[in-house]
PyMOL Python script that loads the backbone (N, CA, C, O; Angstrom):
from pymol import cmd

cmd.read_pdbstr("""\
ATOM      1  N   MET A   1       0.856  -1.176   0.000  1.00  0.00           N
ATOM      2  CA  MET A   1       0.000   0.000   0.000  1.00  0.00           C
ATOM      3  C   MET A   1       0.898   1.233   0.000  1.00  0.00           C
ATOM      4  O   MET A   1       1.815   1.355   0.812  1.00  0.00           O
ATOM      5  N   SER A   2       0.613   2.139  -0.924  1.00  0.00           N
ATOM      6  CA  SER A   2       1.450   3.330  -1.044  1.00  0.00           C
ATOM      7  C   SER A   2       1.101   4.343   0.051  1.00  0.00           C
ATOM      8  O   SER A   2       0.072   4.240   0.720  1.00  0.00           O
ATOM      9  N   THR A   3       1.976   5.300   0.203  1.00  0.00           N
ATOM     10  CA  THR A   3       1.758   6.363   1.194  1.00  0.00           C
ATOM     11  C   THR A   3       0.477   7.125   0.881  1.00  0.00           C
ATOM     12  O   THR A   3      -0.279   7.486   1.783  1.00  0.00           O
ATOM     13  N   GLU A   4       0.246   7.361  -0.385  1.00  0.00           N
ATOM     14  CA  GLU A   4      -0.979   8.092  -0.784  1.00  0.00           C
ATOM     15  C   GLU A   4      -2.227   7.286  -0.429  1.00  0.00           C
ATOM     16  O   GLU A   4      -3.216   7.848   0.043  1.00  0.00           O
ATOM     17  N   GLU A   5      -2.186   5.980  -0.652  1.00  0.00           N
ATOM     18  CA  GLU A   5      -3.327   5.129  -0.306  1.00  0.00           C
ATOM     19  C   GLU A   5      -3.533   5.075   1.206  1.00  0.00           C
ATOM     20  O   GLU A   5      -4.668   5.086   1.681  1.00  0.00           O
ATOM     21  N   MET A   6      -2.441   5.018   1.957  1.00  0.00           N
ATOM     22  CA  MET A   6      -2.549   5.017   3.412  1.00  0.00           C
ATOM     23  C   MET A   6      -3.116   6.353   3.899  1.00  0.00           C
ATOM     24  O   MET A   6      -3.914   6.392   4.835  1.00  0.00           O
ATOM     25  N   ASP A   7      -2.698   7.440   3.260  1.00  0.00           N
ATOM     26  CA  ASP A   7      -3.208   8.765   3.615  1.00  0.00           C
ATOM     27  C   ASP A   7      -4.699   8.860   3.315  1.00  0.00           C
ATOM     28  O   ASP A   7      -5.465   9.401   4.112  1.00  0.00           O
ATOM     29  N   MET A   8      -5.108   8.331   2.163  1.00  0.00           N
ATOM     30  CA  MET A   8      -6.527   8.334   1.789  1.00  0.00           C
ATOM     31  C   MET A   8      -7.331   7.477   2.775  1.00  0.00           C
ATOM     32  O   MET A   8      -8.419   7.872   3.194  1.00  0.00           O
ATOM     33  N   ALA A   9      -6.802   6.313   3.143  1.00  0.00           N
ATOM     34  CA  ALA A   9      -7.491   5.421   4.076  1.00  0.00           C
ATOM     35  C   ALA A   9      -7.615   6.102   5.439  1.00  0.00           C
ATOM     36  O   ALA A   9      -8.657   6.011   6.088  1.00  0.00           O
ATOM     37  N   TYR A  10      -6.558   6.780   5.870  1.00  0.00           N
ATOM     38  CA  TYR A  10      -6.590   7.487   7.156  1.00  0.00           C
ATOM     39  C   TYR A  10      -7.652   8.593   7.125  1.00  0.00           C
ATOM     40  O   TYR A  10      -8.439   8.742   8.059  1.00  0.00           O
ATOM     41  N   ARG A  11      -7.657   9.359   6.036  1.00  0.00           N
ATOM     42  CA  ARG A  11      -8.653  10.445   5.933  1.00  0.00           C
ATOM     43  C   ARG A  11     -10.074   9.895   5.936  1.00  0.00           C
ATOM     44  O   ARG A  11     -10.967  10.483   6.546  1.00  0.00           O
ATOM     45  N   GLU A  12     -10.286   8.776   5.260  1.00  0.00           N
ATOM     46  CA  GLU A  12     -11.621   8.163   5.237  1.00  0.00           C
ATOM     47  C   GLU A  12     -11.993   7.669   6.633  1.00  0.00           C
ATOM     48  O   GLU A  12     -13.133   7.832   7.068  1.00  0.00           O
ATOM     49  N   LYS A  13     -11.042   7.069   7.329  1.00  0.00           N
ATOM     50  CA  LYS A  13     -11.284   6.603   8.692  1.00  0.00           C
ATOM     51  C   LYS A  13     -11.643   7.789   9.600  1.00  0.00           C
ATOM     52  O   LYS A  13     -12.568   7.690  10.405  1.00  0.00           O
ATOM     53  N   ARG A  14     -10.919   8.905   9.476  1.00  0.00           N
ATOM     54  CA  ARG A  14     -11.190  10.097  10.282  1.00  0.00           C
ATOM     55  C   ARG A  14     -12.578  10.671   9.944  1.00  0.00           C
ATOM     56  O   ARG A  14     -13.320  11.084  10.835  1.00  0.00           O
ATOM     57  N   ARG A  15     -12.914  10.690   8.653  1.00  0.00           N
ATOM     58  CA  ARG A  15     -14.216  11.217   8.233  1.00  0.00           C
ATOM     59  C   ARG A  15     -15.342  10.393   8.863  1.00  0.00           C
ATOM     60  O   ARG A  15     -16.301  10.946   9.402  1.00  0.00           O
ATOM     61  N   LYS A  16     -15.213   9.084   8.789  1.00  0.00           N
ATOM     62  CA  LYS A  16     -16.238   8.213   9.372  1.00  0.00           C
ATOM     63  C   LYS A  16     -16.330   8.406  10.878  1.00  0.00           C
ATOM     64  O   LYS A  16     -17.425   8.439  11.438  1.00  0.00           O
ATOM     65  N   ASN A  17     -15.182   8.533  11.531  1.00  0.00           N
ATOM     66  CA  ASN A  17     -15.175   8.747  12.972  1.00  0.00           C
ATOM     67  C   ASN A  17     -15.820  10.087  13.324  1.00  0.00           C
ATOM     68  O   ASN A  17     -16.589  10.174  14.281  1.00  0.00           O
ATOM     69  N   ASN A  18     -15.514  11.112  12.567  1.00  0.00           N
ATOM     70  CA  ASN A  18     -16.114  12.430  12.814  1.00  0.00           C
ATOM     71  C   ASN A  18     -17.629  12.389  12.656  1.00  0.00           C
ATOM     72  O   ASN A  18     -18.354  12.981  13.455  1.00  0.00           O
ATOM     73  N   GLU A  19     -18.105  11.694  11.633  1.00  0.00           N
ATOM     74  CA  GLU A  19     -19.547  11.563  11.431  1.00  0.00           C
ATOM     75  C   GLU A  19     -20.192  10.813  12.597  1.00  0.00           C
ATOM     76  O   GLU A  19     -21.255  11.195  13.089  1.00  0.00           O
ATOM     77  N   SER A  20     -19.530   9.745  13.024  1.00  0.00           N
ATOM     78  CA  SER A  20     -20.049   8.960  14.142  1.00  0.00           C
ATOM     79  C   SER A  20     -20.087   9.793  15.418  1.00  0.00           C
ATOM     80  O   SER A  20     -21.063   9.739  16.166  1.00  0.00           O
ATOM     81  N   ALA A  21     -19.044  10.554  15.669  1.00  0.00           N
ATOM     82  CA  ALA A  21     -18.998  11.402  16.861  1.00  0.00           C
ATOM     83  C   ALA A  21     -20.100  12.457  16.811  1.00  0.00           C
ATOM     84  O   ALA A  21     -20.714  12.765  17.832  1.00  0.00           O
ATOM     85  N   LYS A  22     -20.349  13.006  15.629  1.00  0.00           N
ATOM     86  CA  LYS A  22     -21.406  14.015  15.480  1.00  0.00           C
ATOM     87  C   LYS A  22     -22.778  13.391  15.747  1.00  0.00           C
ATOM     88  O   LYS A  22     -23.609  13.982  16.438  1.00  0.00           O
ATOM     89  N   ARG A  23     -23.010  12.200  15.199  1.00  0.00           N
ATOM     90  CA  ARG A  23     -24.282  11.513  15.459  1.00  0.00           C
ATOM     91  C   ARG A  23     -24.460  11.258  16.955  1.00  0.00           C
ATOM     92  O   ARG A  23     -25.549  11.430  17.502  1.00  0.00           O
ATOM     93  N   SER A  24     -23.384  10.851  17.597  1.00  0.00           N
ATOM     94  CA  SER A  24     -23.438  10.578  19.034  1.00  0.00           C
ATOM     95  C   SER A  24     -23.753  11.855  19.821  1.00  0.00           C
ATOM     96  O   SER A  24     -24.593  11.831  20.720  1.00  0.00           O
ATOM     97  N   ARG A  25     -23.099  12.954  19.496  1.00  0.00           N
ATOM     98  CA  ARG A  25     -23.370  14.234  20.184  1.00  0.00           C
ATOM     99  C   ARG A  25     -24.799  14.690  19.942  1.00  0.00           C
ATOM    100  O   ARG A  25     -25.475  15.160  20.857  1.00  0.00           O
ATOM    101  N   ASP A  26     -25.256  14.549  18.699  1.00  0.00           N
ATOM    102  CA  ASP A  26     -26.632  14.952  18.369  1.00  0.00           C
ATOM    103  C   ASP A  26     -27.649  14.114  19.146  1.00  0.00           C
ATOM    104  O   ASP A  26     -28.634  14.644  19.659  1.00  0.00           O
ATOM    105  N   ALA A  27     -27.404  12.805  19.229  1.00  0.00           N
ATOM    106  CA  ALA A  27     -28.325  11.925  19.968  1.00  0.00           C
ATOM    107  C   ALA A  27     -28.328  12.285  21.448  1.00  0.00           C
ATOM    108  O   ALA A  27     -29.382  12.306  22.083  1.00  0.00           O
ATOM    109  N   LYS A  28     -27.161  12.565  21.993  1.00  0.00           N
ATOM    110  CA  LYS A  28     -27.065  12.955  23.406  1.00  0.00           C
ATOM    111  C   LYS A  28     -27.811  14.259  23.651  1.00  0.00           C
ATOM    112  O   LYS A  28     -28.544  14.379  24.634  1.00  0.00           O
ATOM    113  N   ARG A  29     -27.633  15.229  22.771  1.00  0.00           N
ATOM    114  CA  ARG A  29     -28.309  16.528  22.897  1.00  0.00           C
ATOM    115  C   ARG A  29     -29.829  16.342  22.827  1.00  0.00           C
ATOM    116  O   ARG A  29     -30.568  16.950  23.601  1.00  0.00           O
ATOM    117  N   GLU A  30     -30.284  15.513  21.908  1.00  0.00           N
ATOM    118  CA  GLU A  30     -31.716  15.257  21.761  1.00  0.00           C
ATOM    119  C   GLU A  30     -32.281  14.588  23.014  1.00  0.00           C
ATOM    120  O   GLU A  30     -33.367  14.935  23.478  1.00  0.00           O
ATOM    121  N   LYS A  31     -31.534  13.631  23.553  1.00  0.00           N
ATOM    122  CA  LYS A  31     -31.979  12.946  24.772  1.00  0.00           C
ATOM    123  C   LYS A  31     -32.057  13.926  25.946  1.00  0.00           C
ATOM    124  O   LYS A  31     -33.009  13.887  26.724  1.00  0.00           O
ATOM    125  N   GLU A  32     -31.064  14.796  26.072  1.00  0.00           N
ATOM    126  CA  GLU A  32     -31.075  15.793  27.145  1.00  0.00           C
ATOM    127  C   GLU A  32     -32.259  16.748  27.003  1.00  0.00           C
ATOM    128  O   GLU A  32     -32.898  17.101  27.994  1.00  0.00           O
ATOM    129  N   GLU A  33     -32.548  17.162  25.779  1.00  0.00           N
ATOM    130  CA  GLU A  33     -33.689  18.054  25.558  1.00  0.00           C
ATOM    131  C   GLU A  33     -35.003  17.355  25.906  1.00  0.00           C
ATOM    132  O   GLU A  33     -35.900  17.961  26.493  1.00  0.00           O
ATOM    133  N   LEU A  34     -35.108  16.092  25.545  1.00  0.00           N
ATOM    134  CA  LEU A  34     -36.300  15.313  25.879  1.00  0.00           C
ATOM    135  C   LEU A  34     -36.468  15.214  27.396  1.00  0.00           C
ATOM    136  O   LEU A  34     -37.572  15.381  27.915  1.00  0.00           O
ATOM    137  N   LEU A  35     -35.378  14.944  28.097  1.00  0.00           N
ATOM    138  CA  LEU A  35     -35.435  14.853  29.554  1.00  0.00           C
ATOM    139  C   LEU A  35     -35.813  16.202  30.184  1.00  0.00           C
ATOM    140  O   LEU A  35     -36.565  16.242  31.158  1.00  0.00           O
ATOM    141  N   GLU A  36     -35.297  17.295  29.634  1.00  0.00           N
ATOM    142  CA  GLU A  36     -35.650  18.618  30.152  1.00  0.00           C
ATOM    143  C   GLU A  36     -37.139  18.903  29.962  1.00  0.00           C
ATOM    144  O   GLU A  36     -37.793  19.439  30.857  1.00  0.00           O
ATOM    145  N   ARG A  37     -37.673  18.539  28.790  1.00  0.00           N
ATOM    146  CA  ARG A  37     -39.106  18.757  28.548  1.00  0.00           C
ATOM    147  C   ARG A  37     -39.949  17.903  29.492  1.00  0.00           C
ATOM    148  O   ARG A  37     -40.959  18.369  30.020  1.00  0.00           O
ATOM    149  N   GLU A  38     -39.539  16.666  29.704  1.00  0.00           N
ATOM    150  CA  GLU A  38     -40.271  15.781  30.608  1.00  0.00           C
ATOM    151  C   GLU A  38     -40.193  16.310  32.046  1.00  0.00           C
ATOM    152  O   GLU A  38     -41.183  16.269  32.776  1.00  0.00           O
ATOM    153  N   HIS A  39     -39.038  16.796  32.445  1.00  0.00           N
ATOM    154  CA  HIS A  39     -38.870  17.374  33.776  1.00  0.00           C
ATOM    155  C   HIS A  39     -39.811  18.560  33.960  1.00  0.00           C
ATOM    156  O   HIS A  39     -40.479  18.669  34.989  1.00  0.00           O
ATOM    157  N   PHE A  40     -39.867  19.438  32.982  1.00  0.00           N
ATOM    158  CA  PHE A  40     -40.750  20.600  33.053  1.00  0.00           C
ATOM    159  C   PHE A  40     -42.216  20.155  33.139  1.00  0.00           C
ATOM    160  O   PHE A  40     -42.987  20.692  33.933  1.00  0.00           O
ATOM    161  N   ARG A  41     -42.592  19.170  32.315  1.00  0.00           N
ATOM    162  CA  ARG A  41     -43.972  18.677  32.324  1.00  0.00           C
ATOM    163  C   ARG A  41     -44.332  18.104  33.694  1.00  0.00           C
ATOM    164  O   ARG A  41     -45.422  18.351  34.210  1.00  0.00           O
ATOM    165  N   LEU A  42     -43.419  17.346  34.273  1.00  0.00           N
ATOM    166  CA  LEU A  42     -43.682  16.763  35.587  1.00  0.00           C
ATOM    167  C   LEU A  42     -43.765  17.833  36.678  1.00  0.00           C
ATOM    168  O   LEU A  42     -44.568  17.715  37.604  1.00  0.00           O
ATOM    169  N   GLN A  43     -42.945  18.864  36.571  1.00  0.00           N
ATOM    170  CA  GLN A  43     -43.025  19.970  37.533  1.00  0.00           C
ATOM    171  C   GLN A  43     -44.389  20.645  37.461  1.00  0.00           C
ATOM    172  O   GLN A  43     -44.991  20.960  38.488  1.00  0.00           O
ATOM    173  N   GLN A  44     -44.868  20.863  36.247  1.00  0.00           N
ATOM    174  CA  GLN A  44     -46.176  21.490  36.070  1.00  0.00           C
ATOM    175  C   GLN A  44     -47.277  20.598  36.636  1.00  0.00           C
ATOM    176  O   GLN A  44     -48.184  21.078  37.315  1.00  0.00           O
ATOM    177  N   SER A  45     -47.196  19.323  36.359  1.00  0.00           N
ATOM    178  CA  SER A  45     -48.183  18.381  36.858  1.00  0.00           C
ATOM    179  C   SER A  45     -48.184  18.351  38.385  1.00  0.00           C
ATOM    180  O   SER A  45     -49.247  18.354  39.007  1.00  0.00           O
ATOM    181  N   ASN A  46     -47.009  18.323  38.982  1.00  0.00           N
ATOM    182  CA  ASN A  46     -46.917  18.319  40.438  1.00  0.00           C
ATOM    183  C   ASN A  46     -47.478  19.601  41.035  1.00  0.00           C
ATOM    184  O   ASN A  46     -48.138  19.559  42.074  1.00  0.00           O
ATOM    185  N   ALA A  47     -47.229  20.731  40.401  1.00  0.00           N
ATOM    186  CA  ALA A  47     -47.757  22.000  40.901  1.00  0.00           C
ATOM    187  C   ALA A  47     -49.287  21.986  40.883  1.00  0.00           C
ATOM    188  O   ALA A  47     -49.924  22.461  41.823  1.00  0.00           O
ATOM    189  N   LYS A  48     -49.865  21.450  39.828  1.00  0.00           N
ATOM    190  CA  LYS A  48     -51.327  21.359  39.749  1.00  0.00           C
ATOM    191  C   LYS A  48     -51.873  20.442  40.841  1.00  0.00           C
ATOM    192  O   LYS A  48     -52.891  20.739  41.465  1.00  0.00           O
ATOM    193  N   LYS A  49     -51.184  19.327  41.062  1.00  0.00           N
ATOM    194  CA  LYS A  49     -51.636  18.388  42.088  1.00  0.00           C
ATOM    195  C   LYS A  49     -51.509  18.990  43.483  1.00  0.00           C
ATOM    196  O   LYS A  49     -52.373  18.773  44.332  1.00  0.00           O
ATOM    197  N   ARG A  50     -50.436  19.747  43.727  1.00  0.00           N
ATOM    198  CA  ARG A  50     -50.289  20.404  45.025  1.00  0.00           C
ATOM    199  C   ARG A  50     -51.406  21.425  45.245  1.00  0.00           C
ATOM    200  O   ARG A  50     -51.951  21.528  46.344  1.00  0.00           O
ATOM    201  N   ALA A  51     -51.738  22.167  44.210  1.00  0.00           N
ATOM    202  CA  ALA A  51     -52.813  23.157  44.322  1.00  0.00           C
ATOM    203  C   ALA A  51     -54.147  22.470  44.610  1.00  0.00           C
ATOM    204  O   ALA A  51     -54.934  22.949  45.427  1.00  0.00           O
ATOM    205  N   TYR A  52     -54.394  21.363  43.946  1.00  0.00           N
ATOM    206  CA  TYR A  52     -55.635  20.624  44.165  1.00  0.00           C
ATOM    207  C   TYR A  52     -55.681  20.051  45.584  1.00  0.00           C
ATOM    208  O   TYR A  52     -56.726  20.077  46.233  1.00  0.00           O
ATOM    209  N   LEU A  53     -54.550  19.538  46.059  1.00  0.00           N
ATOM    210  CA  LEU A  53     -54.483  19.033  47.432  1.00  0.00           C
ATOM    211  C   LEU A  53     -54.761  20.143  48.441  1.00  0.00           C
ATOM    212  O   LEU A  53     -55.468  19.936  49.427  1.00  0.00           O
ATOM    213  N   TYR A  54     -54.203  21.312  48.188  1.00  0.00           N
ATOM    214  CA  TYR A  54     -54.452  22.455  49.073  1.00  0.00           C
ATOM    215  C   TYR A  54     -55.941  22.792  49.071  1.00  0.00           C
ATOM    216  O   TYR A  54     -56.528  23.038  50.125  1.00  0.00           O
ATOM    217  N   PHE A  55     -56.546  22.803  47.895  1.00  0.00           N
ATOM    218  CA  PHE A  55     -57.977  23.077  47.752  1.00  0.00           C
ATOM    219  C   PHE A  55     -58.797  22.068  48.557  1.00  0.00           C
ATOM    220  O   PHE A  55     -59.713  22.450  49.287  1.00  0.00           O
ATOM    221  N   LEU A  56     -58.468  20.783  48.424  1.00  0.00           N
ATOM    222  CA  LEU A  56     -59.184  19.750  49.173  1.00  0.00           C
ATOM    223  C   LEU A  56     -58.982  19.904  50.678  1.00  0.00           C
ATOM    224  O   LEU A  56     -59.907  19.674  51.457  1.00  0.00           O
ATOM    225  N   ASP A  57     -57.792  20.288  51.081  1.00  0.00           N
ATOM    226  CA  ASP A  57     -57.515  20.505  52.495  1.00  0.00           C
ATOM    227  C   ASP A  57     -58.364  21.653  53.044  1.00  0.00           C
ATOM    228  O   ASP A  57     -58.895  21.561  54.150  1.00  0.00           O
ATOM    229  N   VAL A  58     -58.490  22.718  52.280  1.00  0.00           N
ATOM    230  CA  VAL A  58     -59.318  23.852  52.701  1.00  0.00           C
ATOM    231  C   VAL A  58     -60.772  23.407  52.860  1.00  0.00           C
ATOM    232  O   VAL A  58     -61.433  23.762  53.836  1.00  0.00           O
ATOM    233  N   ILE A  59     -61.256  22.636  51.906  1.00  0.00           N
ATOM    234  CA  ILE A  59     -62.637  22.136  51.980  1.00  0.00           C
ATOM    235  C   ILE A  59     -62.806  21.246  53.219  1.00  0.00           C
ATOM    236  O   ILE A  59     -63.798  21.378  53.937  1.00  0.00           O
ATOM    237  N   ALA A  60     -61.860  20.348  53.477  1.00  0.00           N
ATOM    238  CA  ALA A  60     -61.949  19.441  54.623  1.00  0.00           C
ATOM    239  C   ALA A  60     -61.969  20.228  55.927  1.00  0.00           C
ATOM    240  O   ALA A  60     -62.754  19.920  56.823  1.00  0.00           O
ATOM    241  N   ARG A  61     -61.123  21.230  56.042  1.00  0.00           N
ATOM    242  CA  ARG A  61     -61.116  22.058  57.261  1.00  0.00           C
ATOM    243  C   ARG A  61     -62.427  22.802  57.436  1.00  0.00           C
ATOM    244  O   ARG A  61     -62.953  22.913  58.543  1.00  0.00           O
ATOM    245  N   ASN A  62     -62.942  23.306  56.335  1.00  0.00           N
ATOM    246  CA  ASN A  62     -64.229  24.023  56.382  1.00  0.00           C
ATOM    247  C   ASN A  62     -65.340  23.088  56.857  1.00  0.00           C
ATOM    248  O   ASN A  62     -66.159  23.464  57.695  1.00  0.00           O
ATOM    249  N   LEU A  63     -65.363  21.883  56.325  1.00  0.00           N
ATOM    250  CA  LEU A  63     -66.384  20.909  56.735  1.00  0.00           C
ATOM    251  C   LEU A  63     -66.219  20.523  58.209  1.00  0.00           C
ATOM    252  O   LEU A  63     -67.206  20.380  58.930  1.00  0.00           O
ATOM    253  N   GLU A  64     -64.973  20.357  58.650  1.00  0.00           N
ATOM    254  CA  GLU A  64     -64.740  20.033  60.058  1.00  0.00           C
ATOM    255  C   GLU A  64     -65.271  21.143  60.972  1.00  0.00           C
ATOM    256  O   GLU A  64     -65.879  20.877  62.009  1.00  0.00           O
ATOM    257  N   GLN A  65     -65.028  22.380  60.564  1.00  0.00           N
ATOM    258  CA  GLN A  65     -65.516  23.515  61.371  1.00  0.00           C
ATOM    259  C   GLN A  65     -67.022  23.541  61.410  1.00  0.00           C
ATOM    260  O   GLN A  65     -67.611  23.822  62.454  1.00  0.00           O
ATOM    261  N   ARG A  66     -67.661  23.251  60.286  1.00  0.00           N
ATOM    262  CA  ARG A  66     -69.122  23.219  60.252  1.00  0.00           C
ATOM    263  C   ARG A  66     -69.669  22.130  61.163  1.00  0.00           C
ATOM    264  O   ARG A  66     -70.645  22.338  61.883  1.00  0.00           O
ATOM    265  N   LEU A  67     -69.022  20.955  61.121  1.00  0.00           N
ATOM    266  CA  LEU A  67     -69.466  19.858  61.991  1.00  0.00           C
ATOM    267  C   LEU A  67     -69.329  20.228  63.451  1.00  0.00           C
ATOM    268  O   LEU A  67     -70.230  19.961  64.247  1.00  0.00           O
ATOM    269  N   LYS A  68     -68.207  20.841  63.817  1.00  0.00           N
ATOM    270  CA  LYS A  68     -67.975  21.216  65.202  1.00  0.00           C
ATOM    271  C   LYS A  68     -68.961  22.278  65.669  1.00  0.00           C
ATOM    272  O   LYS A  68     -69.438  22.234  66.803  1.00  0.00           O
ATOM    273  N   SER A  69     -69.265  23.230  64.797  1.00  0.00           N
ATOM    274  CA  SER A  69     -70.171  24.311  65.192  1.00  0.00           C
ATOM    275  C   SER A  69     -71.634  23.870  65.212  1.00  0.00           C
ATOM    276  O   SER A  69     -72.454  24.490  65.888  1.00  0.00           O
ATOM    277  N   SER A  70     -71.972  22.800  64.474  1.00  0.00           N
ATOM    278  CA  SER A  70     -73.358  22.345  64.446  1.00  0.00           C
ATOM    279  C   SER A  70     -73.660  21.364  65.584  1.00  0.00           C
ATOM    280  O   SER A  70     -74.829  21.056  65.815  1.00  0.00           O
ATOM    281  N   SER A  71     -72.656  20.868  66.296  1.00  0.00           N
ATOM    282  CA  SER A  71     -72.951  19.906  67.357  1.00  0.00           C
ATOM    283  C   SER A  71     -73.183  20.566  68.682  1.00  0.00           C
ATOM    284  O   SER A  71     -73.443  19.885  69.674  1.00  0.00           O
TER     285      SER A  71
END
""", "prot")
cmd.dss("prot")
cmd.show_as("cartoon", "prot")
cmd.util.cbc("prot")
cmd.orient("prot")
C-alpha cells in the first residue's frame, strides 16, 4: 500500500469517525432536551396536584368547622 493510499485510508477513517462522533453528540443533545421537557412537564403536573391538594384541604377544614359548630 502506497503512502498516498494510506493517507486516503486514514482520511476516510477520520471522516467516518467524525460523522459517528457528530451523530453521538446529536443523539445525546436530543436525549437531554427530551429529559428537560419531561422534567418541566412533571413539575407542572406536580404543581397542579399540590394546588388541588391544598384546595381539598381547605374544603376538609371548612367541613370540620361546620361539623364542630353544628354539634
